[in-house]
C-alpha positions in Angstrom: 21.4 41.9 4.7 18.8 41.4 1.9 19.4 37.7 2.1 18.9 37.6 5.8 15.6 39.5 5.4 14.4 37.1 2.8 15.3 34.2 5.0 13.5 35.7 8.0 10.4 36.3 5.9 10.4 32.7 4.7 10.6 31.4 8.3 7.8 33.7 9.4 5.6 32.6 6.5 6.3 28.9 7.4 5.3 29.6 11.1 2.1 31.3 10.0 1.3 28.4 7.6 1.9 25.9 10.5 -0.4 27.9 12.8 -3.1 28.1 10.1 -2.8 24.4 9.4 -3.1 23.5 13.1 -6.2 25.8 13.2 -7.7 23.9 10.3 -7.1 20.6 12.0 -8.7 21.9 15.2 -11.7 23.1 13.2 -12.0 19.7 11.5 -11.9 18.0 14.9 -8.7 16.1 14.0 -6.8 17.4 17.0 -8.4 16.8 20.4 -8.7 19.9 22.6 -9.8 19.6 26.2 -12.8 21.9 27.0 -12.2 24.6 29.5 -13.3 23.6 33.0 -15.9 25.9 34.4 -14.7 27.4 37.7 -16.3 26.1 40.9 -18.2 29.0 42.5 -16.6 30.1 45.7 -19.4 29.1 48.0 -19.0 25.5 46.9 -15.2 25.4 47.7 -14.1 24.2 51.1 -12.7 27.0 53.3 -9.2 26.2 54.4 -7.1 27.2 57.3 -3.3 26.9 57.7 -1.9 24.4 60.2 1.7 25.3 61.2 4.6 22.8 61.4 5.1 21.3 64.8 4.9 18.1 66.8 2.7 16.2 69.2 2.7 13.0 71.3 0.1 10.3 70.8 -0.5 7.0 72.7 -2.8 5.0 70.6 -1.3 1.6 71.3 -0.3 2.3 74.9 3.2 3.6 74.3 3.8 7.3 73.6 4.7 8.1 70.1 6.2 11.4 68.9 4.8 12.7 65.6 6.6 15.5 63.8 5.0 17.7 61.1 7.9 19.2 59.2 5.8 21.2 56.8 2.6 23.2 57.3 -0.6 22.2 55.5 -4.1 23.5 54.9 -7.2 21.8 56.3 -10.9 22.4 56.0 -12.2 25.0 58.5 -15.5 23.0 58.4 -16.6 19.6 57.4 -17.7 19.3 53.7 -21.4 20.3 53.5 -24.4 18.9 51.7 -24.4 22.0 49.5 -20.8 21.3 48.4 -21.5 17.6 47.9 -24.7 18.2 46.0 -22.9 20.6 43.6 -20.4 17.8 42.9 -23.3 15.4 42.3 -25.0 17.8 39.9 -21.7 18.4 38.1 -21.4 14.7 37.5 -18.4 14.2 39.8 -20.1 12.4 42.7 -22.3 9.4 41.7 -23.9 9.0 45.2 -26.5 11.4 46.5 -26.5 10.8 50.2 -29.5 10.9 52.5 -29.8 13.7 55.0 -31.7 11.6 57.5 -34.3 14.3 57.8 -31.9 16.7 59.4 -31.7 19.0 56.5 -29.0 19.6 53.8 -27.6 23.1 52.9 -24.8 24.0 55.4 -25.0 20.8 57.5 -22.1 18.4 57.2 -22.6 15.8 54.5 -23.2 12.3 56.0 -24.1 8.9 54.6 -20.9 8.8 52.5 -18.5 5.9 52.4 -14.7 6.2 52.1 -15.0 5.4 48.4 -17.6 8.1 47.9 -15.3 10.6 49.5 -12.6 9.5 47.0 -14.8 10.5 44.1 -15.4 13.9 45.6 -11.7 14.5 46.2 -10.9 13.5 42.6 -13.6 15.8 41.2 -12.5 18.7 43.4 -8.9 18.3 42.5 -9.7 18.1 38.7 -12.1 21.0 38.9 -9.6 23.3 40.7 -6.3 22.1 39.4 -5.1 21.6 43.0 -4.7 18.3 44.8 -7.2 17.7 47.7 -7.0 14.7 49.9 -8.2 13.4 53.3 -6.1 14.1 56.3 -4.2 11.3 58.0 -5.3 10.5 61.5 -2.2 12.3 62.9 -2.9 15.4 60.8 -6.5 15.5 61.9 -5.6 15.1 65.6 -2.8 17.7 65.4 -5.2 20.2 63.8 -7.9 19.4 66.3 -5.6 19.8 69.3 -4.4 23.2 67.9 -1.2 23.1 69.9 -2.7 21.5 73.0 -0.7 18.6 74.4 -3.9 16.7 75.2 -6.2 15.0 72.7 -9.3 16.9 71.6 -12.6 15.9 73.4 -13.4 15.0 76.9 -11.1 12.8 79.0 -12.5 9.4 80.0 -14.3 9.3 83.3 -12.7 6.1 84.4 -9.4 4.3 83.7 -11.1 0.9 83.7 -12.2 0.5 80.0 -15.4 -1.3 81.0 -16.5 1.5 83.3 -15.4 4.1 80.7 -17.5 2.4 78.1 -20.6 2.4 80.3 -20.1 6.0 81.3 -19.5 7.2 77.8 -22.5 5.3 76.5 -24.9 6.8 79.1 -23.6 10.4 78.4 -23.7 10.0 74.6 -27.2 8.4 74.7 -28.6 11.6 76.2 -27.2 13.8 73.3 -29.2 14.6 70.2 -28.1 12.7 67.2 -29.0 15.5 64.9 -26.1 17.3 63.2 -25.6 21.1 63.5 -24.8 23.5 60.7 -21.1 23.8 60.1 -19.6 26.7 62.1 -21.8 26.2 65.1 -20.1 26.8 68.4 -16.5 28.1 68.8 -13.5 27.3 66.6 -10.2 26.2 68.1 -6.9 28.1 68.1 -6.2 27.0 64.5 -9.7 28.0 63.3 -11.3 24.6 63.0 -14.9 24.1 63.7 -16.7 20.8 64.5 -13.6 18.8 65.5 -15.2 18.1 68.9 -18.0 16.0 67.5 -20.5 17.2 64.9 -19.9 14.0 62.9 -17.3 11.2 62.7 -14.8 12.1 60.0 -13.0 9.8 57.6 -9.2 9.9 57.4 -6.8 8.4 55.0 -5.1 6.2 57.6 -5.5 2.4 57.7 -6.8 1.3 61.1 -4.3 -0.9 63.0 -4.1 -2.3 66.5 -0.5 -1.3 67.1 1.7 1.5 65.9 5.5 1.3 65.4 8.0 4.0 64.7 8.3 4.7 61.0 5.1 2.9 60.2 3.0 4.7 57.5 -0.6 3.5 57.7 -1.6 5.6 54.6 0.7 3.6 52.3 -0.9 0.3 53.1 -2.6 -1.3 50.1 -5.9 -3.2 50.2 -6.9 -1.5 53.4 -10.5 -2.4 54.3 -10.8 -0.5 57.5 -10.0 3.2 57.7 -9.6 5.4 60.8 -12.3 7.9 61.8 -11.7 10.9 64.0 -14.1 13.0 66.0 -16.6 12.4 68.7 -20.0 11.1 67.9 -22.6 8.8 69.3 -20.7 5.5 68.9 -19.0 2.9 71.1 -15.9 2.8 68.9 -13.8 5.3 71.0 -13.7 3.0 74.1 -11.7 0.4 72.3 -8.7 2.6 71.5 -6.3 4.6 73.8 -7.2 8.0 72.4 -10.9 8.8 72.9 -12.4 10.1 69.7 -11.0 7.7 67.1 -12.0 4.3 65.8 -12.1 2.2 62.6 -14.7 1.3 60.1 -15.1 -0.6 56.9 -14.7 1.6 53.8 -17.6 0.1 52.0 -20.8 0.9 53.9 -22.5 4.3 53.8 -22.9 5.1 57.5 -25.4 7.7 58.4 -23.2 9.7 60.7 -19.8 9.8 58.8 -18.6 12.9 57.1 -15.2 14.4 56.3 -13.0 17.5 55.8 -10.3 18.0 53.2 -6.6 18.7 53.3 -4.4 20.5 50.7 -0.6 20.5 50.8 1.3 23.7 50.7 
């Protein structure tokens, strides 16, 4: 028994010596230690709402396509705001400080951000919180915007002839104010989303394509220069696709009316 006690004491002393040695290396700066990440204040974190599993039918290329969501996910209740973006900019995570076009910042949806700018924000937010945030796919965005409705979000086209539909949509949209509204304005849908009907156009993670085939994954495409936008804003893009309220745009420019909301997987 005495031998065992002596052996245990020796092991304990060795462990203590190792800990002390490691502490010495840390004090000397020979072992790199990552600084603790300051928590992001709650008011600068996107509010999320759950979207249940389910399915919907879309007809973007003329033929109906069934889309199944096997797992629920979280999506931003609102678009990311100027306040949230400016916090990222001041923290060093977002290099670009977008213009507000004279509409105001604070709780208005951030605009004047490119798809690449949004990627910086998502990387920063994921690193700062330890949770992976990303953009929604075009299907996820539409499913959340429909909130269980079989019909696409937004108004139906007034005419089936695309030329007349374009003219009618242009006239109606031209009468609307271009100024954005603070997030949370109006009523939310059945899933709790606000602004899906047209505060700003919203970036998605999907690569824009003219046709859609079963099993095609537009997100996985590399070197995609044109990403899908969802929403309804003063733009002619919706008239060139089957579902009103979506279009494509180059990822590089910083358009003045493009914003986004985030998604987090469960």
